[in-house]
N, CA, C and O atoms as a CHARMM CRD file, in Angstrom:
* protein
*
  260
    1    1 MET  N    203.64700 279.58000 151.66500 PROA 1      0.00000
    2    1 MET  CA   205.04700 279.26300 151.48600 PROA 1      0.00000
    3    1 MET  C    205.88700 280.41500 152.04900 PROA 1      0.00000
    4    1 MET  O    205.68100 281.57000 151.67400 PROA 1      0.00000
    5    2 ALA  N    206.80600 280.11500 152.92200 PROA 2      0.00000
    6    2 ALA  CA   207.64200 281.14600 153.53200 PROA 2      0.00000
    7    2 ALA  C    208.68700 281.63300 152.53900 PROA 2      0.00000
    8    2 ALA  O    209.27700 280.84900 151.79600 PROA 2      0.00000
    9    3 LYS  N    208.90100 282.93600 152.54200 PROA 3      0.00000
   10    3 LYS  CA   209.94100 283.49300 151.69000 PROA 3      0.00000
   11    3 LYS  C    211.29100 283.19900 152.31100 PROA 3      0.00000
   12    3 LYS  O    211.44500 283.16200 153.53200 PROA 3      0.00000
   13    4 LYS  N    212.26000 282.99300 151.44300 PROA 4      0.00000
   14    4 LYS  CA   213.62300 282.77900 151.90900 PROA 4      0.00000
   15    4 LYS  C    214.52600 283.80100 151.24800 PROA 4      0.00000
   16    4 LYS  O    214.19000 284.38300 150.21700 PROA 4      0.00000
   17    5 LEU  N    215.67400 284.00400 151.86000 PROA 5      0.00000
   18    5 LEU  CA   216.65000 284.95800 151.36100 PROA 5      0.00000
   19    5 LEU  C    217.96800 284.24300 151.12000 PROA 5      0.00000
   20    5 LEU  O    218.45400 283.51700 151.98800 PROA 5      0.00000
   21    6 ARG  N    218.54200 284.44400 149.95300 PROA 6      0.00000
   22    6 ARG  CA   219.89100 283.94700 149.66800 PROA 6      0.00000
   23    6 ARG  C    220.83100 285.11400 149.94100 PROA 6      0.00000
   24    6 ARG  O    220.73300 286.16500 149.30900 PROA 6      0.00000
   25    7 ILE  N    221.73800 284.91900 150.88400 PROA 7      0.00000
   26    7 ILE  CA   222.62500 285.98300 151.34800 PROA 7      0.00000
   27    7 ILE  C    224.05400 285.59400 150.99200 PROA 7      0.00000
   28    7 ILE  O    224.51100 284.50200 151.33000 PROA 7      0.00000
   29    8 ARG  N    224.75700 286.49900 150.30400 PROA 8      0.00000
   30    8 ARG  CA   226.13100 286.22800 149.89200 PROA 8      0.00000
   31    8 ARG  C    227.02500 287.36200 150.37800 PROA 8      0.00000
   32    8 ARG  O    226.71400 288.53700 150.18600 PROA 8      0.00000
   33    9 GLN  N    228.13400 286.99900 151.00500 PROA 9      0.00000
   34    9 GLN  CA   229.09000 287.99800 151.47400 PROA 9      0.00000
   35    9 GLN  C    229.97900 288.38500 150.30100 PROA 9      0.00000
   36    9 GLN  O    230.68900 287.54000 149.75600 PROA 9      0.00000
   37   10 VAL  N    229.94700 289.65900 149.90800 PROA 10     0.00000
   38   10 VAL  CA   230.71100 290.11500 148.75100 PROA 10     0.00000
   39   10 VAL  C    231.93400 290.94100 149.14200 PROA 10     0.00000
   40   10 VAL  O    232.81700 291.17200 148.31600 PROA 10     0.00000
   41   11 ARG  N    231.99000 291.38600 150.39800 PROA 11     0.00000
   42   11 ARG  CA   233.16100 292.10900 150.88500 PROA 11     0.00000
   43   11 ARG  C    233.60800 291.48200 152.19700 PROA 11     0.00000
   44   11 ARG  O    232.80100 290.95600 152.96300 PROA 11     0.00000
   45   12 SER  N    234.89100 291.54900 152.43400 PROA 12     0.00000
   46   12 SER  CA   235.45300 290.96000 153.63900 PROA 12     0.00000
   47   12 SER  C    235.02200 291.73100 154.88200 PROA 12     0.00000
   48   12 SER  O    234.80700 292.94200 154.83900 PROA 12     0.00000
   49   13 GLY  N    234.90100 291.00800 155.98000 PROA 13     0.00000
   50   13 GLY  CA   234.58800 291.63200 157.25700 PROA 13     0.00000
   51   13 GLY  C    235.82100 292.17100 157.95700 PROA 13     0.00000
   52   13 GLY  O    235.70400 292.83900 158.98400 PROA 13     0.00000
   53   14 ASN  N    237.00900 291.89000 157.41500 PROA 14     0.00000
   54   14 ASN  CA   238.24200 292.42000 157.99900 PROA 14     0.00000
   55   14 ASN  C    238.20800 293.94100 157.94900 PROA 14     0.00000
   56   14 ASN  O    237.88200 294.52700 156.91700 PROA 14     0.00000
   57   15 GLY  N    238.53900 294.56200 159.03900 PROA 15     0.00000
   58   15 GLY  CA   238.52800 296.01600 159.10600 PROA 15     0.00000
   59   15 GLY  C    237.17500 296.58400 159.51400 PROA 15     0.00000
   60   15 GLY  O    237.06600 297.76900 159.82900 PROA 15     0.00000
   61   16 ALA  N    236.15300 295.74900 159.50900 PROA 16     0.00000
   62   16 ALA  CA   234.82500 296.19700 159.94500 PROA 16     0.00000
   63   16 ALA  C    234.79300 296.19300 161.47400 PROA 16     0.00000
   64   16 ALA  O    235.52600 295.43300 162.10500 PROA 16     0.00000
   65   17 PRO  N    233.95300 297.03200 162.06800 PROA 17     0.00000
   66   17 PRO  CA   233.83200 297.01600 163.53200 PROA 17     0.00000
   67   17 PRO  C    233.40600 295.63600 164.03900 PROA 17     0.00000
   68   17 PRO  O    232.75500 294.87600 163.32200 PROA 17     0.00000
   69   18 GLY  N    233.77200 295.32800 165.26000 PROA 18     0.00000
   70   18 GLY  CA   233.48500 294.02000 165.84000 PROA 18     0.00000
   71   18 GLY  C    232.01400 293.64100 165.79800 PROA 18     0.00000
   72   18 GLY  O    231.67800 292.47500 165.59000 PROA 18     0.00000
   73   19 ARG  N    231.14100 294.61200 165.99300 PROA 19     0.00000
   74   19 ARG  CA   229.70200 294.32100 165.98300 PROA 19     0.00000
   75   19 ARG  C    229.25400 293.81700 164.61000 PROA 19     0.00000
   76   19 ARG  O    228.41600 292.91800 164.52200 PROA 19     0.00000
   77   20 GLN  N    229.80600 294.38900 163.54500 PROA 20     0.00000
   78   20 GLN  CA   229.46100 293.94400 162.19400 PROA 20     0.00000
   79   20 GLN  C    230.04200 292.56100 161.91300 PROA 20     0.00000
   80   20 GLN  O    229.38700 291.73900 161.27100 PROA 20     0.00000
   81   21 ARG  N    231.25100 292.29200 162.37800 PROA 21     0.00000
   82   21 ARG  CA   231.84300 290.95400 162.19800 PROA 21     0.00000
   83   21 ARG  C    231.02400 289.90400 162.93100 PROA 21     0.00000
   84   21 ARG  O    230.81500 288.80800 162.41200 PROA 21     0.00000
   85   22 ARG  N    230.55700 290.23100 164.13500 PROA 22     0.00000
   86   22 ARG  CA   229.72300 289.28800 164.88900 PROA 22     0.00000
   87   22 ARG  C    228.38000 289.06700 164.19800 PROA 22     0.00000
   88   22 ARG  O    227.83600 287.96400 164.24200 PROA 22     0.00000
   89   23 THR  N    227.84600 290.09700 163.56900 PROA 23     0.00000
   90   23 THR  CA   226.59000 289.95500 162.83000 PROA 23     0.00000
   91   23 THR  C    226.78400 289.02800 161.63900 PROA 23     0.00000
   92   23 THR  O    225.93900 288.17000 161.38200 PROA 23     0.00000
   93   24 LEU  N    227.89100 289.18700 160.90300 PROA 24     0.00000
   94   24 LEU  CA   228.17700 288.28400 159.78200 PROA 24     0.00000
   95   24 LEU  C    228.27000 286.84400 160.27100 PROA 24     0.00000
   96   24 LEU  O    227.72700 285.93600 159.64300 PROA 24     0.00000
   97   25 GLU  N    228.95300 286.63700 161.38300 PROA 25     0.00000
   98   25 GLU  CA   229.10000 285.28800 161.92200 PROA 25     0.00000
   99   25 GLU  C    227.75300 284.72300 162.36500 PROA 25     0.00000
  100   25 GLU  O    227.48900 283.53600 162.17500 PROA 25     0.00000
  101   26 ALA  N    226.90200 285.55800 162.95000 PROA 26     0.00000
  102   26 ALA  CA   225.57000 285.10700 163.37000 PROA 26     0.00000
  103   26 ALA  C    224.72100 284.70500 162.16900 PROA 26     0.00000
  104   26 ALA  O    223.86400 283.82800 162.27800 PROA 26     0.00000
  105   27 LEU  N    224.95600 285.33900 161.03300 PROA 27     0.00000
  106   27 LEU  CA   224.24700 284.97900 159.80400 PROA 27     0.00000
  107   27 LEU  C    224.82000 283.70800 159.17100 PROA 27     0.00000
  108   27 LEU  O    224.21600 283.14400 158.25900 PROA 27     0.00000
  109   28 GLY  N    225.97800 283.25800 159.65000 PROA 28     0.00000
  110   28 GLY  CA   226.60800 282.06500 159.09000 PROA 28     0.00000
  111   28 GLY  C    227.60900 282.37900 158.00200 PROA 28     0.00000
  112   28 GLY  O    228.03200 281.48300 157.27100 PROA 28     0.00000
  113   29 LEU  N    227.99700 283.64000 157.88100 PROA 29     0.00000
  114   29 LEU  CA   228.95900 284.07400 156.86500 PROA 29     0.00000
  115   29 LEU  C    230.31100 284.26300 157.53400 PROA 29     0.00000
  116   29 LEU  O    230.49300 285.18500 158.33000 PROA 29     0.00000
  117   30 ARG  N    231.24100 283.40500 157.21700 PROA 30     0.00000
  118   30 ARG  CA   232.54800 283.45800 157.86500 PROA 30     0.00000
  119   30 ARG  C    233.65400 283.92700 156.92600 PROA 30     0.00000
  120   30 ARG  O    234.65600 284.48000 157.37800 PROA 30     0.00000
  121   31 HSD  N    233.48200 283.71100 155.63300 PROA 31     0.00000
  122   31 HSD  CA   234.52800 284.04400 154.66700 PROA 31     0.00000
  123   31 HSD  C    233.93200 284.81200 153.49700 PROA 31     0.00000
  124   31 HSD  O    232.73600 284.72000 153.22000 PROA 31     0.00000
  125   32 HSD  N    234.77300 285.56200 152.82300 PROA 32     0.00000
  126   32 HSD  CA   234.38300 286.26300 151.60200 PROA 32     0.00000
  127   32 HSD  C    233.82000 285.24500 150.61000 PROA 32     0.00000
  128   32 HSD  O    234.39600 284.17000 150.44000 PROA 32     0.00000
  129   33 GLN  N    232.71200 285.56400 149.95800 PROA 33     0.00000
  130   33 GLN  CA   232.00600 284.73000 148.98000 PROA 33     0.00000
  131   33 GLN  C    231.20700 283.58900 149.60400 PROA 33     0.00000
  132   33 GLN  O    230.67900 282.75500 148.86800 PROA 33     0.00000
  133   34 ASP  N    231.09700 283.52000 150.92900 PROA 34     0.00000
  134   34 ASP  CA   230.19900 282.54200 151.55600 PROA 34     0.00000
  135   34 ASP  C    228.76000 282.87500 151.18800 PROA 34     0.00000
  136   34 ASP  O    228.41600 284.03700 150.96900 PROA 34     0.00000
  137   35 GLU  N    227.92200 281.84200 151.12100 PROA 35     0.00000
  138   35 GLU  CA   226.51500 282.02600 150.77800 PROA 35     0.00000
  139   35 GLU  C    225.66300 281.16200 151.70000 PROA 35     0.00000
  140   35 GLU  O    225.99300 280.00500 151.95900 PROA 35     0.00000
  141   36 VAL  N    224.55900 281.73400 152.19700 PROA 36     0.00000
  142   36 VAL  CA   223.62800 281.00400 153.05300 PROA 36     0.00000
  143   36 VAL  C    222.20200 281.32500 152.62100 PROA 36     0.00000
  144   36 VAL  O    221.95200 282.34300 151.97600 PROA 36     0.00000
  145   37 VAL  N    221.27200 280.44500 152.98400 PROA 37     0.00000
  146   37 VAL  CA   219.84800 280.68000 152.75000 PROA 37     0.00000
  147   37 VAL  C    219.17000 280.72700 154.11300 PROA 37     0.00000
  148   37 VAL  O    219.31000 279.80500 154.91700 PROA 37     0.00000
  149   38 LYS  N    218.43800 281.80200 154.36700 PROA 38     0.00000
  150   38 LYS  CA   217.74900 281.99900 155.64600 PROA 38     0.00000
  151   38 LYS  C    216.28800 282.31500 155.37600 PROA 38     0.00000
  152   38 LYS  O    215.94500 282.87800 154.33600 PROA 38     0.00000
  153   39 GLU  N    215.41800 281.94500 156.33200 PROA 39     0.00000
  154   39 GLU  CA   214.00800 282.32600 156.24600 PROA 39     0.00000
  155   39 GLU  C    213.88600 283.81500 156.53900 PROA 39     0.00000
  156   39 GLU  O    214.55800 284.34100 157.42600 PROA 39     0.00000
  157   40 ASP  N    213.02500 284.48600 155.78700 PROA 40     0.00000
  158   40 ASP  CA   212.81400 285.92000 155.95600 PROA 40     0.00000
  159   40 ASP  C    212.08500 286.19100 157.26900 PROA 40     0.00000
  160   40 ASP  O    211.16500 285.46000 157.63900 PROA 40     0.00000
  161   41 GLY  N    212.49400 287.22900 157.95800 PROA 41     0.00000
  162   41 GLY  CA   211.84900 287.63000 159.20700 PROA 41     0.00000
  163   41 GLY  C    212.42500 288.94700 159.68700 PROA 41     0.00000
  164   41 GLY  O    213.46000 289.38700 159.18800 PROA 41     0.00000
  165   42 PRO  N    211.78200 289.57200 160.63500 PROA 42     0.00000
  166   42 PRO  CA   212.23800 290.88200 161.10800 PROA 42     0.00000
  167   42 PRO  C    213.64700 290.86800 161.70300 PROA 42     0.00000
  168   42 PRO  O    214.41400 291.80500 161.48200 PROA 42     0.00000
  169   43 SER  N    213.99600 289.83200 162.44600 PROA 43     0.00000
  170   43 SER  CA   215.32500 289.80200 163.06400 PROA 43     0.00000
  171   43 SER  C    216.41800 289.63300 162.01000 PROA 43     0.00000
  172   43 SER  O    217.47700 290.25400 162.10200 PROA 43     0.00000
  173   44 ILE  N    216.15600 288.79100 161.00800 PROA 44     0.00000
  174   44 ILE  CA   217.12100 288.60500 159.92100 PROA 44     0.00000
  175   44 ILE  C    217.26200 289.90600 159.13400 PROA 44     0.00000
  176   44 ILE  O    218.37400 290.30900 158.79100 PROA 44     0.00000
  177   45 ARG  N    216.13000 290.56900 158.84500 PROA 45     0.00000
  178   45 ARG  CA   216.17100 291.83700 158.09900 PROA 45     0.00000
  179   45 ARG  C    216.98400 292.89000 158.85700 PROA 45     0.00000
  180   45 ARG  O    217.71000 293.66800 158.23900 PROA 45     0.00000
  181   46 GLY  N    216.87200 292.92100 160.17000 PROA 46     0.00000
  182   46 GLY  CA   217.65000 293.86300 160.96600 PROA 46     0.00000
  183   46 GLY  C    219.14200 293.58800 160.87400 PROA 46     0.00000
  184   46 GLY  O    219.94400 294.51500 160.76700 PROA 46     0.00000
  185   47 MET  N    219.51200 292.31400 160.91600 PROA 47     0.00000
  186   47 MET  CA   220.92700 291.95900 160.78500 PROA 47     0.00000
  187   47 MET  C    221.44300 292.31600 159.39700 PROA 47     0.00000
  188   47 MET  O    222.56100 292.81200 159.25700 PROA 47     0.00000
  189   48 LEU  N    220.63000 292.06500 158.36700 PROA 48     0.00000
  190   48 LEU  CA   221.03900 292.37900 156.99900 PROA 48     0.00000
  191   48 LEU  C    221.24200 293.88100 156.82200 PROA 48     0.00000
  192   48 LEU  O    222.16800 294.30800 156.13300 PROA 48     0.00000
  193   49 ARG  N    220.38700 294.67100 157.43600 PROA 49     0.00000
  194   49 ARG  CA   220.50900 296.12700 157.33300 PROA 49     0.00000
  195   49 ARG  C    221.82800 296.59900 157.93800 PROA 49     0.00000
  196   49 ARG  O    222.45300 297.52800 157.42600 PROA 49     0.00000
  197   50 ARG  N    222.24800 295.95800 159.02600 PROA 50     0.00000
  198   50 ARG  CA   223.47500 296.37300 159.70600 PROA 50     0.00000
  199   50 ARG  C    224.73000 296.12500 158.86000 PROA 50     0.00000
  200   50 ARG  O    225.70200 296.87300 158.96400 PROA 50     0.00000
  201   51 VAL  N    224.71200 295.08100 158.02400 PROA 51     0.00000
  202   51 VAL  CA   225.89700 294.74500 157.21700 PROA 51     0.00000
  203   51 VAL  C    225.59400 294.83200 155.71700 PROA 51     0.00000
  204   51 VAL  O    226.21100 294.12600 154.91900 PROA 51     0.00000
  205   52 SER  N    224.65800 295.68500 155.33700 PROA 52     0.00000
  206   52 SER  CA   224.20700 295.76100 153.94200 PROA 52     0.00000
  207   52 SER  C    225.33200 296.11200 152.97200 PROA 52     0.00000
  208   52 SER  O    225.26200 295.74100 151.80000 PROA 52     0.00000
  209   53 HSD  N    226.36000 296.81200 153.42600 PROA 53     0.00000
  210   53 HSD  CA   227.46700 297.19200 152.55700 PROA 53     0.00000
  211   53 HSD  C    228.44300 296.03700 152.31900 PROA 53     0.00000
  212   53 HSD  O    229.34600 296.15800 151.49100 PROA 53     0.00000
  213   54 LEU  N    228.27200 294.92100 153.03500 PROA 54     0.00000
  214   54 LEU  CA   229.17400 293.77300 152.89800 PROA 54     0.00000
  215   54 LEU  C    228.52400 292.58300 152.19700 PROA 54     0.00000
  216   54 LEU  O    229.20200 291.59600 151.91000 PROA 54     0.00000
  217   55 ILE  N    227.22400 292.65800 151.91700 PROA 55     0.00000
  218   55 ILE  CA   226.49100 291.49400 151.41800 PROA 55     0.00000
  219   55 ILE  C    225.63000 291.83500 150.20800 PROA 55     0.00000
  220   55 ILE  O    225.38600 293.00200 149.90200 PROA 55     0.00000
  221   56 GLU  N    225.17400 290.77600 149.52700 PROA 56     0.00000
  222   56 GLU  CA   224.13200 290.86800 148.50500 PROA 56     0.00000
  223   56 GLU  C    223.00500 289.95600 148.95000 PROA 56     0.00000
  224   56 GLU  O    223.25400 288.87100 149.47500 PROA 56     0.00000
  225   57 VAL  N    221.76500 290.38800 148.74400 PROA 57     0.00000
  226   57 VAL  CA   220.60400 289.61200 149.17300 PROA 57     0.00000
  227   57 VAL  C    219.68800 289.40200 147.98200 PROA 57     0.00000
  228   57 VAL  O    219.41500 290.32700 147.21700 PROA 57     0.00000
  229   58 GLU  N    219.21500 288.15900 147.83800 PROA 58     0.00000
  230   58 GLU  CA   218.28000 287.81200 146.77100 PROA 58     0.00000
  231   58 GLU  C    217.10900 287.06900 147.39700 PROA 58     0.00000
  232   58 GLU  O    217.30700 286.11900 148.15400 PROA 58     0.00000
  233   59 GLU  N    215.88800 287.49800 147.08300 PROA 59     0.00000
  234   59 GLU  CA   214.70300 286.80600 147.59100 PROA 59     0.00000
  235   59 GLU  C    214.41700 285.60600 146.70300 PROA 59     0.00000
  236   59 GLU  O    214.45400 285.70700 145.47700 PROA 59     0.00000
  237   60 ILE  N    214.13200 284.46500 147.33100 PROA 60     0.00000
  238   60 ILE  CA   213.76300 283.25800 146.59700 PROA 60     0.00000
  239   60 ILE  C    212.50300 282.69600 147.23400 PROA 60     0.00000
  240   60 ILE  O    212.22500 282.95700 148.40500 PROA 60     0.00000
  241   61 ASP  N    211.73900 281.92500 146.46600 PROA 61     0.00000
  242   61 ASP  CA   210.54800 281.31600 147.06900 PROA 61     0.00000
  243   61 ASP  C    210.96600 280.06900 147.83300 PROA 61     0.00000
  244   61 ASP  O    212.09700 279.60500 147.68600 PROA 61     0.00000
  245   62 GLY  N    210.08100 279.52900 148.63700 PROA 62     0.00000
  246   62 GLY  CA   210.39700 278.40300 149.51300 PROA 62     0.00000
  247   62 GLY  C    210.74500 277.12100 148.78900 PROA 62     0.00000
  248   62 GLY  O    211.38100 276.24800 149.38200 PROA 62     0.00000
  249   63 ASN  N    210.35000 276.96600 147.51100 PROA 63     0.00000
  250   63 ASN  CA   210.61500 275.72900 146.77800 PROA 63     0.00000
  251   63 ASN  C    212.02800 275.65800 146.23200 PROA 63     0.00000
  252   63 ASN  O    212.62500 274.58200 146.19300 PROA 63     0.00000
  253   64 ASN  N    212.56800 276.78900 145.81100 PROA 64     0.00000
  254   64 ASN  CA   213.90300 276.81500 145.21300 PROA 64     0.00000
  255   64 ASN  C    214.91300 277.21000 146.26400 PROA 64     0.00000
  256   64 ASN  O    214.58000 277.86900 147.24900 PROA 64     0.00000
  257   65 GLY  N    216.14600 276.80300 146.04900 PROA 65     0.00000
  258   65 GLY  CA   217.13000 277.24600 147.00600 PROA 65     0.00000
  259   65 GLY  C    218.19400 276.25100 147.15400 PROA 65     0.00000
  260   65 GLY  O    219.12600 276.45500 147.93100 PROA 65     0.00000
């Protein structure tokens, strides 16, 4: 069963550098308090690391979500 990540934007991307705003958009987070579920992987983890101060991440198993 593939691990999934529940990603929630807790801080606004306004005022953040353009690269961080584009990373949020690539993750599917467009507004404050948006939430998405993504499959865990190295590329997703790299994007999460870049905007870690703007998001909260919770690991969930593949059945729930």
